[in-house]
DOMINU-283479 format. One line per 3 residues: number of its first residue (from 1); their letters; for each residue z, x, y of C-alpha. Coordinates in pm, 1 decimal. Example, Ala and Ser with C-alpha at 12.3 -4.5 7.8 and 13.67 -1.06 7.14 Angstrom:
DOMINU-283479
1) AS) 780.0,1230.0,-450.0 | 714.0,1367.0,-106.0
//
This chain:
DOMINU-283479
1) MQI) 9003.5,9795.9,7873.5 | 8738.8,9531.1,7855.3 | 8849.5,9216.1,8137.3
4) SQI) 8714.5,8869.8,8153.6 | 8808.3,8528.5,8380.2 | 8712.5,8217.7,8293.5
7) RWT) 8858.4,7861.3,8473.6 | 8913.9,7516.3,8399.2 | 8865.8,7247.8,8538.0
10) VKS) 8920.6,6846.6,8531.6 | 8555.4,6809.5,8542.3 | 8427.3,7061.2,8268.8
13) GWQ) 8719.0,7191.3,8121.8 | 8707.4,7592.8,8049.6 | 8443.3,7776.7,8040.7
16) SPP) 8314.9,7952.1,7772.3 | 8584.8,8218.6,7660.7 | 8468.0,8599.3,7625.2
19) EFS) 8343.4,8766.4,7292.0 | 8646.4,8932.4,7281.0 | 8857.8,8639.6,7294.1
22) AQA) 8993.2,8667.8,6939.7 | 9131.4,9014.6,6959.4 | 9236.1,8985.7,7344.2
25) DLV) 9609.5,9151.4,7383.9 | 9689.8,8963.9,7702.5 | 9556.7,8640.3,7897.5
28) LVF) 9726.8,8569.8,8269.3 | 9729.0,8225.9,8368.3 | 9798.6,8101.0,8699.2
31) AED) 9707.9,7739.0,8827.5 | 9755.4,7461.3,9083.2 | 9691.1,7171.6,8856.2
34) NFF) 9943.0,6974.0,8664.7 | 9729.7,7062.0,8352.5 | 9946.8,7353.5,8317.1
37) QTE) 10254.1,7201.3,8281.1 | 10121.2,7017.2,7958.3 | 10145.5,7148.4,7641.7
40) NCY) 9777.5,7121.3,7582.2 | 9715.7,7369.0,7794.2 | 9898.3,7651.9,7628.6
43) AQL) 9758.8,7518.9,7270.3 | 9382.0,7514.9,7415.1 | 9426.7,7846.1,7489.7
46) RAV) 9624.8,7991.7,7226.0 | 9335.5,7837.8,7008.1 | 9073.6,8013.7,7172.8
49) FPL) 9328.4,8407.2,7200.4 | 9544.1,8373.6,6893.3 | 9653.1,8713.3,6866.2
52) AHI) 9720.3,8765.1,7260.6 | 10087.8,8725.6,7456.0 | 9968.9,8467.4,7711.1
55) VGC) 10160.6,8479.0,8063.3 | 10133.4,8308.7,8407.8 | 10300.6,8068.2,8645.5
58) SSS) 10205.9,7789.6,8929.9 | 10075.8,7876.1,9222.4 | 10002.8,7756.1,9587.7
61) GSV) 9654.7,7868.5,9513.5 | 9489.4,8058.6,9233.1 | 9294.3,8367.2,9281.5
64) LGV) 8985.5,8492.4,9071.3 | 8769.7,8733.9,9224.6 | 8772.2,8749.9,9605.6
67) EIS) 8800.6,8334.7,9529.0 | 9106.2,8159.7,9606.7 | 9125.6,7767.6,9449.6
70) DGD) 9357.3,7472.6,9390.6 | 9369.3,7191.3,9175.0 | 9217.4,7452.1,8855.5
73) VVA) 9295.8,7719.0,8594.7 | 9220.8,8026.9,8601.2 | 9317.9,8266.6,8310.5
76) TAV) 9196.2,8602.5,8260.4 | 9165.6,8781.0,7924.9 | 9221.5,9134.6,7883.2
79) KLA) 9165.4,9373.4,7554.6 | 9334.1,9746.5,7581.3 | 9224.2,10058.7,7476.7
82) HSR) 9506.4,10305.8,7521.9 | 9773.3,10118.8,7586.0 | 10020.4,9833.4,7462.9
85) IRL) 10247.9,9541.9,7568.8 | 10524.9,9408.3,7508.3 | 10663.0,9041.7,7682.9
88) ASV) 11016.0,8935.7,7710.3 | 11166.6,8559.9,7879.2 | 11462.8,8424.1,7984.4
91) DVQ) 11521.5,8075.8,8030.7 | 11781.3,8087.8,8329.5 | 12104.9,7791.6,8192.0
94) AGM) 12406.1,7681.0,8374.1 | 12626.9,7988.8,8467.5 | 12366.3,8259.2,8409.7
97) SAR) 12290.1,8497.7,8728.6 | 11981.3,8602.8,8821.9 | 12061.2,8953.6,8799.3
100) DAG) 12183.8,8893.5,8456.4 | 11887.3,8751.7,8340.4 | 11698.8,9081.9,8480.1
103) MRL) 11932.0,9338.2,8344.9 | 11862.8,9104.0,8030.8 | 11520.8,9105.1,7989.7
106) MQE) 11503.8,9483.0,8078.2 | 11711.7,9571.7,7805.8 | 11476.8,9411.5,7563.4
109) LAG) 11178.1,9580.0,7730.8 | 11324.5,9926.6,7714.3 | 11117.8,10213.6,7562.0
112) ADL) 11031.2,10595.3,7620.4 | 10681.1,10513.5,7770.5 | 10750.4,10167.3,7887.3
115) RHV) 10533.2,10224.5,8240.4 | 10619.9,9923.4,8430.3 | 10711.0,9563.1,8434.7
118) FVL) 10553.5,9262.4,8579.8 | 10746.3,9004.5,8679.1 | 10687.7,8587.6,8666.6
121) SDG) 10953.5,8374.5,8763.8 | 11079.0,8026.9,8841.6 | 11039.8,8017.2,9235.9
124) LLV) 11299.4,7757.2,9301.6 | 11590.0,7759.5,9017.5 | 11596.9,8156.2,9025.4
127) NGS) 11764.2,8401.1,9321.9 | 11474.3,8662.2,9360.2 | 11722.1,8906.8,9546.9
130) DLA) 11927.1,8889.5,9232.0 | 11673.5,8895.6,8994.8 | 11535.0,9216.1,9177.1
133) QGL) 11885.0,9339.3,9171.4 | 11877.4,9315.9,8785.3 | 11542.9,9447.5,8724.5
136) NQA) 11628.3,9775.3,8881.1 | 11925.8,9832.7,8633.8 | 11645.7,9971.4,8409.4
139) GVA) 11502.8,10266.4,8635.3 | 11174.4,10113.5,8569.8 | 10925.1,10017.5,8833.5
142) VTG) 10889.0,9638.5,8839.1 | 10660.6,9398.0,9028.5 | 10568.4,9040.2,9024.0
145) GLA) 10673.9,8707.4,9229.5 | 10786.1,8376.6,9187.6 | 10558.8,8123.1,9150.0
148) GDG) 10485.8,7861.6,9368.6 | 10399.3,7443.1,9400.8 | 10166.4,7479.5,9649.7
151) TRF) 10386.0,7328.6,10000.7 | 10548.2,7072.6,9806.9 | 10886.7,7296.5,9687.4
154) GKT) 10953.6,7036.4,9410.2 | 10958.6,7218.3,9095.0 | 10770.3,7515.5,8966.0
157) WVM) 10691.5,7638.9,8610.5 | 10606.9,7982.6,8410.1 | 10445.3,8052.1,8053.7
160) ADA) 10534.2,8314.2,7834.5 | 10403.2,8245.9,7422.5 | 10478.5,7918.6,7472.1
163) PSK) 10388.9,7602.1,7698.3 | 10506.5,7657.0,8045.7 | 10890.2,7541.2,8182.1
166) DGR) 11062.2,7522.0,8462.0 | 11366.4,7810.6,8526.2 | 11179.5,8017.4,8309.7
169) IAA) 11146.5,8466.7,8395.4 | 10862.8,8613.9,8192.8 | 10861.3,8965.7,8201.0
172) LGF) 10578.8,9214.2,8062.6 | 10622.1,9575.9,7959.8 | 10321.2,9834.0,7991.5
175) YGE) 10317.9,10137.2,7762.9 | 10166.3,10416.9,7661.4 | 9867.5,10550.5,7830.0
178) VTV) 9834.5,10330.4,8120.0 | 9871.1,10410.4,8519.4 | 9989.2,10139.0,8705.5
181) KSG) 10051.8,10157.0,9124.5 | 10132.2,9891.8,9370.1 | 10119.6,9853.8,9725.1
184) CFA) 10337.1,9604.6,9962.2 | 10265.7,9553.2,10295.1 | 10346.0,9224.8,10567.9
187) GWE) 10148.7,9230.2,10887.3 | 10376.3,9039.4,11065.8 | 10506.6,9061.3,11420.6
190) EFG) 10848.5,9027.1,11547.0 | 10885.9,8850.1,11905.2 | 11185.4,8739.7,12083.3
193) AER) 11588.4,8820.0,12099.5 | 11734.1,9031.4,11821.7 | 12005.1,8798.7,11658.9
196) LVT) 12295.3,8821.6,11439.3 | 12341.8,8598.0,11114.1 | 12696.9,8535.7,11179.1
199) KSV) 12731.2,8311.6,10876.2 | 12507.0,8255.2,10550.0 | 12621.3,8247.8,10172.8
202) GNV) 12366.6,8408.0,9940.9 | 11992.2,8277.6,10054.2 | 12152.8,7924.5,10270.4
205) VYE) 12200.5,8046.7,10700.4 | 12459.2,7829.4,10856.4 | 12460.7,8037.5,11170.7
208) IDN) 12251.8,8287.4,11402.9 | 12474.1,8439.7,11682.4 | 12687.0,8163.3,11651.2
211) EPA) 12457.3,7893.4,11643.2 | 12378.7,7631.3,11435.4 | 12069.1,7798.8,11261.2
214) LEL) 11836.6,7489.4,11212.3 | 11829.0,7435.6,11604.9 | 11696.0,7774.7,11633.7
217) YKK) 11414.5,7709.3,11365.0 | 11376.3,7350.5,11585.7 | 11333.7,7531.4,11910.0
220) YLG) 11108.6,7724.5,11843.7 | 10910.9,7473.5,11627.5 | 10889.8,7267.5,11926.4
223) DRA) 10631.2,6944.7,11767.9 | 10619.9,7122.8,11443.9 | 11007.2,7066.7,11325.2
226) AEL) 10933.8,6730.3,11215.5 | 10735.7,6885.9,10931.3 | 10991.6,7135.0,10842.3
229) PAS) 11042.2,7281.9,10600.6 | 10624.5,7372.4,10527.5 | 10613.3,7465.3,10907.6
232) GLR) 10840.0,7726.8,10905.5 | 10647.9,7899.8,10711.8 | 10468.9,8003.1,10979.4
235) FPL) 10783.3,8164.2,11135.3 | 10930.6,8399.8,10891.4 | 11252.4,8586.9,10944.5
238) SIQ) 11303.3,8964.5,10933.8 | 11637.3,9113.2,10807.8 | 11800.4,9442.0,10803.9
241) ATK) 12119.5,9569.9,10750.1 | 12125.5,9809.8,11035.2 | 11857.4,9927.9,11294.1
244) SDK) 11789.5,10230.6,11046.9 | 11686.6,10034.9,10741.7 | 11349.7,9889.4,10661.1
247) PLI) 11318.6,9528.3,10748.8 | 11268.3,9292.5,10473.8 | 11102.4,8912.2,10534.1
250) RTL) 11237.2,8597.7,10444.7 | 11037.6,8285.0,10422.1 | 11205.2,7892.1,10479.5
253) LAV) 11185.6,7721.9,10167.0 | 11458.5,7403.9,10256.2 | 11636.2,7243.4,10561.9
256) DEA) 11959.3,7060.4,10533.8 | 11980.9,6846.6,10835.9 | 12333.7,6744.3,10777.2
259) AHS) 12474.6,7069.4,10770.4 | 12246.6,7231.8,11057.9 | 12170.3,7497.0,10782.3
262) LTF) 11821.6,7726.9,10627.3 | 11794.2,7792.4,10263.4 | 11552.1,8105.3,10209.6
265) AGD) 11383.4,8229.3,9935.3 | 11583.9,8550.7,9921.0 | 11953.1,8597.3,10017.1
268) VPQ) 12026.0,8671.2,10378.9 | 12313.1,8837.8,10428.3 | 12609.7,8774.3,10645.5
271) GYI) 12641.0,9039.4,10939.6 | 12256.8,9135.4,10910.7 | 12037.3,9176.5,11198.9
274) CKL) 11784.2,8930.5,11224.1 | 11452.6,8856.0,11428.7 | 11189.1,8548.2,11405.6
277) MRT) 10834.0,8663.3,11360.8 | 10487.3,8508.5,11434.9 | 10140.6,8563.1,11338.9
280) NLD) 9900.3,8854.8,11418.3 | 9596.1,8756.1,11231.9 | 9430.9,9074.9,11241.0
283) NLI) 9748.4,9266.0,11116.4 | 9754.8,9088.5,10832.1 | 9443.6,9124.8,10682.2
286) DSA) 9459.6,9460.3,10786.0 | 9780.4,9465.6,10589.2 | 9588.6,9386.9,10273.9
289) GLA) 9381.8,9732.1,10291.6 | 9633.7,9921.8,10333.2 | 9796.4,9750.6,10025.4
292) AES) 9413.1,9849.2,9839.5 | 9479.4,10218.3,9943.8 | 9839.1,10244.3,9787.3
295) AKP) 9733.7,10087.0,9484.2 | 9379.6,10207.0,9405.1 | 9334.1,10492.0,9139.2
298) AKQ) 9269.8,10855.3,9212.1 | 8939.6,10835.2,9048.7 | 8635.6,10560.9,9134.9
301) GVV) 8458.5,10364.7,8879.9 | 8742.8,10291.1,8632.1 | 8766.1,9991.8,8508.3
304) GLC) 9070.8,9821.1,8581.1 | 9297.1,9488.6,8708.9 | 9456.5,9394.3,9014.6
307) LVV) 9744.3,9129.5,8999.6 | 9754.2,9008.7,9366.4 | 10052.3,8831.6,9461.3
310) SCV) 10048.1,8716.2,9815.2 | 10263.2,8436.7,10002.1 | 10224.9,8043.8,10071.1
313) GRR) 10308.3,8127.7,10403.0 | 10007.4,8389.9,10493.1 | 9790.6,8123.3,10327.1
316) LVM) 9915.8,7843.2,10536.2 | 9895.7,8061.4,10867.8 | 9515.2,8238.3,10822.8
319) GQL) 9343.7,7897.0,10704.8 | 8978.4,7999.7,10605.7 | 9072.5,8339.6,10682.1
322) TEE) 9271.5,8402.2,10363.2 | 8965.5,8538.0,10166.4 | 8921.8,8813.1,10415.8
325) ELD) 9242.3,8961.7,10241.3 | 9082.3,8954.5,9921.0 | 8776.0,9072.2,10011.3
328) IVK) 8906.9,9368.2,10215.5 | 9113.1,9452.6,9875.9 | 8779.2,9414.8,9673.9
331) EKL) 8637.7,9649.4,9880.9 | 8860.6,9944.4,9872.7 | 8923.0,9864.4,9495.9
334) GDS) 8563.7,9854.9,9413.6 | 8301.7,9627.4,9152.7 | 8512.2,9796.6,8835.1
337) TSI) 8856.0,9671.2,8951.3 | 8886.8,9269.8,8850.0 | 9151.4,9049.9,9100.2
340) TGF) 9339.0,8773.9,8971.9 | 9688.2,8676.0,9101.6 | 9856.0,8345.8,9292.6
343) YSY) 10027.8,8267.6,9607.0 | 10389.5,8275.5,9577.6 | 10702.8,8128.7,9694.6
346) GEL) 10819.5,8537.0,9709.8 | 10640.0,8895.8,9605.7 | 10835.2,9142.0,9366.1
349) APF) 10777.0,9512.5,9474.2 | 10897.7,9809.0,9569.4 | 10860.2,9955.2,9944.5
352) SDV) 10602.6,10257.6,9925.2 | 10816.2,10568.2,9888.5 | 11110.6,10397.6,9677.3
355) MLC) 11116.2,10297.4,9324.2 | 11363.1,9991.0,9371.7 | 11246.3,9630.4,9341.8
358) QLH) 11315.3,9413.3,9619.4 | 11225.7,9045.8,9700.6 | 10981.7,9056.8,10015.4
361) NQT) 10792.1,8686.8,10153.2 | 10491.9,8687.5,10351.2 | 10331.3,9033.8,10181.6
364) MTL) 9992.2,9078.7,10060.5 | 10166.5,9295.7,9689.1 | 9922.6,9445.2,9419.3
367) TTI) 9964.5,9567.9,9111.5 | 9693.8,9792.9,8970.4 | 9668.4,9858.5,8580.4
370) YE) 9428.4,10157.6,8481.4 | 9388.6,10311.6,8151.6
//
């Protein structure tokens, strides 16, 4: 496996491409800049990487190595030695469920030697919980994430061998002699009373403990309530069907003042137990190390790629400390592993002891690829 990383900025354009650009098999692209939305961005990449699958999404911060950047585009080119890849994509239309879209993508990628699927999805028009259910029907390990749009929550974009577009889901299949591992950890701290979701539809919560859900968040946010929904990222919600189930984390996307409701990045089923969560900076950084431990190869020194999908909420809370979670990932995985990825509106990954992919929020999710 050969890997090379380049960056585009308004001032300098693209950095020099790698020598193997004409033979590259894959280019992963992450961007927090409007240039990514233009046809010219894809056209320039296609001219340099004529044979590669070009796949990427808009972000709430893009990762290159241990740096997080805004206002640019980062691209990671990969030339495989022993494995192969296939790309499937779907544009979600009116009336199409995310679950059906996920099933369709997995059917298109089906193969006896399919080892893993990495998914990038629109972060606002697609229900990530339903998408995960559809992806799980094939019985193949899946990771990935939902595209971001900074803290604007306006529109997200996905590129899949064509200029980027909203409403798109891209799925990249890895086949043959390849080892793919993942790790997904959070590090947030529950606080306050245990509560019950008493009225919800999909990812919209109307009542918690029979009280308007929005009022509960405003109570805890205090002066920051005027900054909703962005300030709500600092107080994610822990949910679980029963006390014996592992809790999932849900992050706030939108509020409806008229309905007094909260819209989350994934489903929050009625009847679920819920608790508010808050920051523990040490735990957040430590969780990145746990994710890296789960995803690192059995043999050190092997050339590989690490795809980081972390959450915009973590970045907002951690501020200047955010790059420390990348530092610890680099330390655990070693210099032979190149790192790229993005800050997202949701992460797709299994828990460490099960195969089923689920939608997470506020986690550090890693996918490592080695031949």
